[in-house]
BALOBA-1460 file (C-alpha; in Angstrom, 3 decimals):
// residues 155
<rec num="1" residu="x" x="0.070" y="-0.243" z="-0.067"/>
<rec num="2" residu="x" x="2.917" y="2.559" z="0.683"/>
<rec num="3" residu="x" x="4.511" y="1.747" z="-2.359"/>
<rec num="4" residu="x" x="1.494" y="2.678" z="-4.408"/>
<rec num="5" residu="x" x="1.080" y="5.931" z="-2.451"/>
<rec num="6" residu="x" x="4.626" y="6.694" z="-3.236"/>
<rec num="7" residu="x" x="4.084" y="6.140" z="-6.897"/>
<rec num="8" residu="x" x="1.061" y="7.915" z="-6.968"/>
<rec num="9" residu="x" x="2.861" y="10.905" z="-5.211"/>
<rec num="10" residu="x" x="5.622" y="10.955" z="-7.164"/>
<rec num="11" residu="x" x="3.590" y="11.047" z="-10.400"/>
<rec num="12" residu="x" x="1.533" y="13.772" z="-9.200"/>
<rec num="13" residu="x" x="4.684" y="15.713" z="-8.260"/>
<rec num="14" residu="x" x="5.914" y="14.631" z="-11.686"/>
<rec num="15" residu="x" x="2.657" y="16.281" z="-13.696"/>
<rec num="16" residu="x" x="2.875" y="19.190" z="-11.822"/>
<rec num="17" residu="x" x="6.377" y="20.058" z="-12.536"/>
<rec num="18" residu="x" x="5.740" y="19.106" z="-16.073"/>
<rec num="19" residu="x" x="3.010" y="21.517" z="-16.416"/>
<rec num="20" residu="x" x="5.101" y="24.280" z="-14.658"/>
<rec num="21" residu="x" x="8.140" y="23.483" z="-17.485"/>
<rec num="22" residu="x" x="5.550" y="23.468" z="-20.106"/>
<rec num="23" residu="x" x="4.176" y="26.926" z="-19.043"/>
<rec num="24" residu="x" x="7.599" y="28.447" z="-18.614"/>
<rec num="25" residu="x" x="8.252" y="27.138" z="-22.326"/>
<rec num="26" residu="x" x="5.362" y="28.763" z="-23.861"/>
<rec num="27" residu="x" x="5.455" y="32.317" z="-21.813"/>
<rec num="28" residu="x" x="6.590" y="35.150" z="-23.686"/>
<rec num="29" residu="x" x="8.438" y="38.354" z="-22.563"/>
<rec num="30" residu="x" x="6.901" y="41.751" z="-23.837"/>
<rec num="31" residu="x" x="9.859" y="41.877" z="-26.396"/>
<rec num="32" residu="x" x="8.856" y="38.523" z="-27.506"/>
<rec num="33" residu="x" x="5.172" y="39.411" z="-27.893"/>
<rec num="34" residu="x" x="5.921" y="42.776" z="-29.814"/>
<rec num="35" residu="x" x="8.534" y="40.858" z="-32.226"/>
<rec num="36" residu="x" x="6.143" y="38.046" z="-33.147"/>
<rec num="37" residu="x" x="3.448" y="40.299" z="-33.822"/>
<rec num="38" residu="x" x="5.694" y="43.016" z="-35.882"/>
<rec num="39" residu="x" x="7.961" y="40.866" z="-37.849"/>
<rec num="40" residu="x" x="10.894" y="42.196" z="-35.938"/>
<rec num="41" residu="x" x="13.585" y="40.139" z="-34.114"/>
<rec num="42" residu="x" x="13.600" y="40.164" z="-30.109"/>
<rec num="43" residu="x" x="16.850" y="42.319" z="-30.420"/>
<rec num="44" residu="x" x="15.572" y="44.792" z="-32.725"/>
<rec num="45" residu="x" x="12.311" y="45.487" z="-30.605"/>
<rec num="46" residu="x" x="14.934" y="45.419" z="-27.320"/>
<rec num="47" residu="x" x="16.945" y="48.055" z="-29.040"/>
<rec num="48" residu="x" x="13.931" y="50.373" z="-29.954"/>
<rec num="49" residu="x" x="12.814" y="50.005" z="-26.311"/>
<rec num="50" residu="x" x="16.062" y="50.973" z="-25.116"/>
<rec num="51" residu="x" x="15.589" y="54.490" z="-27.014"/>
<rec num="52" residu="x" x="12.581" y="55.157" z="-25.088"/>
<rec num="53" residu="x" x="9.860" y="53.656" z="-27.023"/>
<rec num="54" residu="x" x="7.310" y="51.062" z="-25.186"/>
<rec num="55" residu="x" x="6.395" y="47.813" z="-26.641"/>
<rec num="56" residu="x" x="2.930" y="48.988" z="-27.329"/>
<rec num="57" residu="x" x="4.250" y="51.826" z="-29.356"/>
<rec num="58" residu="x" x="6.601" y="49.623" z="-31.390"/>
<rec num="59" residu="x" x="3.435" y="47.621" z="-32.145"/>
<rec num="60" residu="x" x="1.455" y="50.501" z="-32.907"/>
<rec num="61" residu="x" x="3.694" y="52.041" z="-35.535"/>
<rec num="62" residu="x" x="3.542" y="48.538" z="-37.294"/>
<rec num="63" residu="x" x="-0.239" y="48.678" z="-37.190"/>
<rec num="64" residu="x" x="-0.169" y="45.849" z="-34.625"/>
<rec num="65" residu="x" x="-1.358" y="47.199" z="-31.463"/>
<rec num="66" residu="x" x="-4.489" y="45.079" z="-31.118"/>
<rec num="67" residu="x" x="-2.621" y="41.903" z="-31.956"/>
<rec num="68" residu="x" x="0.163" y="42.794" z="-29.337"/>
<rec num="69" residu="x" x="-2.782" y="43.710" z="-26.593"/>
<rec num="70" residu="x" x="-4.602" y="40.455" z="-27.343"/>
<rec num="71" residu="x" x="-1.268" y="38.428" z="-26.608"/>
<rec num="72" residu="x" x="-0.169" y="40.512" z="-23.632"/>
<rec num="73" residu="x" x="-3.696" y="39.648" z="-22.235"/>
<rec num="74" residu="x" x="-3.326" y="36.318" z="-22.906"/>
<rec num="75" residu="x" x="0.005" y="35.912" z="-21.355"/>
<rec num="76" residu="x" x="-1.232" y="38.021" z="-18.139"/>
<rec num="77" residu="x" x="-3.993" y="35.951" z="-17.721"/>
<rec num="78" residu="x" x="-2.007" y="32.739" z="-17.724"/>
<rec num="79" residu="x" x="0.292" y="34.212" z="-15.184"/>
<rec num="80" residu="x" x="-2.647" y="34.975" z="-12.945"/>
<rec num="81" residu="x" x="-3.846" y="31.626" z="-13.320"/>
<rec num="82" residu="x" x="-0.576" y="30.128" z="-12.517"/>
<rec num="83" residu="x" x="-0.370" y="32.393" z="-9.448"/>
<rec num="84" residu="x" x="-3.793" y="31.530" z="-8.410"/>
<rec num="85" residu="x" x="-2.892" y="27.503" z="-8.629"/>
<rec num="86" residu="x" x="0.265" y="28.168" z="-6.659"/>
<rec num="87" residu="x" x="-1.618" y="29.844" z="-3.857"/>
<rec num="88" residu="x" x="0.046" y="33.212" z="-4.469"/>
<rec num="89" residu="x" x="-3.306" y="34.918" z="-5.243"/>
<rec num="90" residu="x" x="-7.010" y="34.062" z="-4.474"/>
<rec num="91" residu="x" x="-9.377" y="33.842" z="-7.522"/>
<rec num="92" residu="x" x="-11.125" y="37.181" z="-6.337"/>
<rec num="93" residu="x" x="-7.569" y="38.977" z="-6.497"/>
<rec num="94" residu="x" x="-6.711" y="37.446" z="-10.099"/>
<rec num="95" residu="x" x="-9.990" y="38.291" z="-11.415"/>
<rec num="96" residu="x" x="-9.745" y="42.028" z="-10.116"/>
<rec num="97" residu="x" x="-6.248" y="42.315" z="-11.723"/>
<rec num="98" residu="x" x="-7.512" y="40.981" z="-14.708"/>
<rec num="99" residu="x" x="-10.638" y="42.801" z="-15.483"/>
<rec num="100" residu="x" x="-8.295" y="45.870" z="-14.657"/>
<rec num="101" residu="x" x="-5.920" y="44.934" z="-17.114"/>
<rec num="102" residu="x" x="-8.831" y="44.134" z="-19.647"/>
<rec num="103" residu="x" x="-10.558" y="47.377" z="-18.946"/>
<rec num="104" residu="x" x="-7.111" y="49.571" z="-19.435"/>
<rec num="105" residu="x" x="-6.755" y="47.937" z="-22.660"/>
<rec num="106" residu="x" x="-10.062" y="49.462" z="-24.000"/>
<rec num="107" residu="x" x="-8.218" y="52.997" z="-24.076"/>
<rec num="108" residu="x" x="-4.567" y="51.713" z="-24.550"/>
<rec num="109" residu="x" x="-2.712" y="53.599" z="-27.171"/>
<rec num="110" residu="x" x="0.629" y="51.850" z="-26.698"/>
<rec num="111" residu="x" x="2.220" y="54.411" z="-24.621"/>
<rec num="112" residu="x" x="2.535" y="52.429" z="-21.282"/>
<rec num="113" residu="x" x="1.051" y="55.504" z="-19.186"/>
<rec num="114" residu="x" x="-1.566" y="53.784" z="-17.251"/>
<rec num="115" residu="x" x="0.934" y="51.086" z="-15.472"/>
<rec num="116" residu="x" x="-2.142" y="48.942" z="-14.664"/>
<rec num="117" residu="x" x="0.171" y="46.060" z="-13.192"/>
<rec num="118" residu="x" x="1.770" y="48.602" z="-10.676"/>
<rec num="119" residu="x" x="-1.271" y="50.185" z="-9.653"/>
<rec num="120" residu="x" x="-2.873" y="46.888" z="-8.975"/>
<rec num="121" residu="x" x="0.320" y="45.444" z="-7.220"/>
<rec num="122" residu="x" x="0.231" y="42.612" z="-10.006"/>
<rec num="123" residu="x" x="4.120" y="43.119" z="-10.714"/>
<rec num="124" residu="x" x="3.546" y="41.601" z="-14.419"/>
<rec num="125" residu="x" x="6.773" y="42.737" z="-15.243"/>
<rec num="126" residu="x" x="10.182" y="40.843" z="-15.881"/>
<rec num="127" residu="x" x="12.314" y="40.179" z="-12.913"/>
<rec num="128" residu="x" x="15.461" y="37.909" z="-12.082"/>
<rec num="129" residu="x" x="13.201" y="34.867" z="-11.775"/>
<rec num="130" residu="x" x="9.812" y="33.705" z="-11.814"/>
<rec num="131" residu="x" x="8.206" y="35.230" z="-8.869"/>
<rec num="132" residu="x" x="11.211" y="37.149" z="-7.969"/>
<rec num="133" residu="x" x="10.667" y="40.625" z="-9.571"/>
<rec num="134" residu="x" x="12.180" y="43.711" z="-8.526"/>
<rec num="135" residu="x" x="9.728" y="46.839" z="-8.434"/>
<rec num="136" residu="x" x="5.979" y="47.074" z="-8.680"/>
<rec num="137" residu="x" x="4.693" y="45.058" z="-5.620"/>
<rec num="138" residu="x" x="2.529" y="44.636" z="-3.097"/>
<rec num="139" residu="x" x="3.290" y="46.818" z="-0.280"/>
<rec num="140" residu="x" x="5.823" y="48.944" z="-1.939"/>
<rec num="141" residu="x" x="6.273" y="52.874" z="-1.738"/>
<rec num="142" residu="x" x="3.504" y="55.230" z="-3.138"/>
<rec num="143" residu="x" x="4.884" y="54.898" z="-6.496"/>
<rec num="144" residu="x" x="4.259" y="51.050" z="-6.379"/>
<rec num="145" residu="x" x="8.168" y="50.622" z="-6.451"/>
<rec num="146" residu="x" x="10.196" y="48.023" z="-4.036"/>
<rec num="147" residu="x" x="10.630" y="44.455" z="-3.600"/>
<rec num="148" residu="x" x="7.206" y="42.833" z="-4.396"/>
<rec num="149" residu="x" x="5.165" y="40.161" z="-6.200"/>
<rec num="150" residu="x" x="7.109" y="39.710" z="-9.439"/>
<rec num="151" residu="x" x="5.865" y="37.597" z="-12.225"/>
<rec num="152" residu="x" x="9.248" y="37.918" z="-14.352"/>
<rec num="153" residu="x" x="11.050" y="35.278" z="-15.905"/>
<rec num="154" residu="x" x="14.866" y="35.126" z="-15.415"/>
<rec num="155" residu="x" x="17.212" y="35.602" z="-18.301"/>
């Protein structure tokens, strides 16, 4: 009986681990999303970002803002879903953040001025590792900066 339990637990952990790896393999950075919708390379997009353009502006200039917003919303939804599964957010918190992002996108011009992730404490930006982002976090300073709940993927 103990062997069956051990095998069942091992299989469950393996499946959960594989799901995390599968998610990490499909998650894209904003630069990767902008590159995919504009036909540019991630390096080109990153260089433009370094010159002060937002990823949304880059997509807008290519006539692909709506595609960029849709893919970013999909990415953020997947991140929020994973955070709920991991017990880092309640479903209610995730729904509130998701709805704020979705509502913000209705008037989004690609400038990045709303900073909905910072305002909502979602920390949906890039960090030094999954769940280990710097900046925009819950309980940060007035501007939403400080160590917080990061959703970033390390590089």
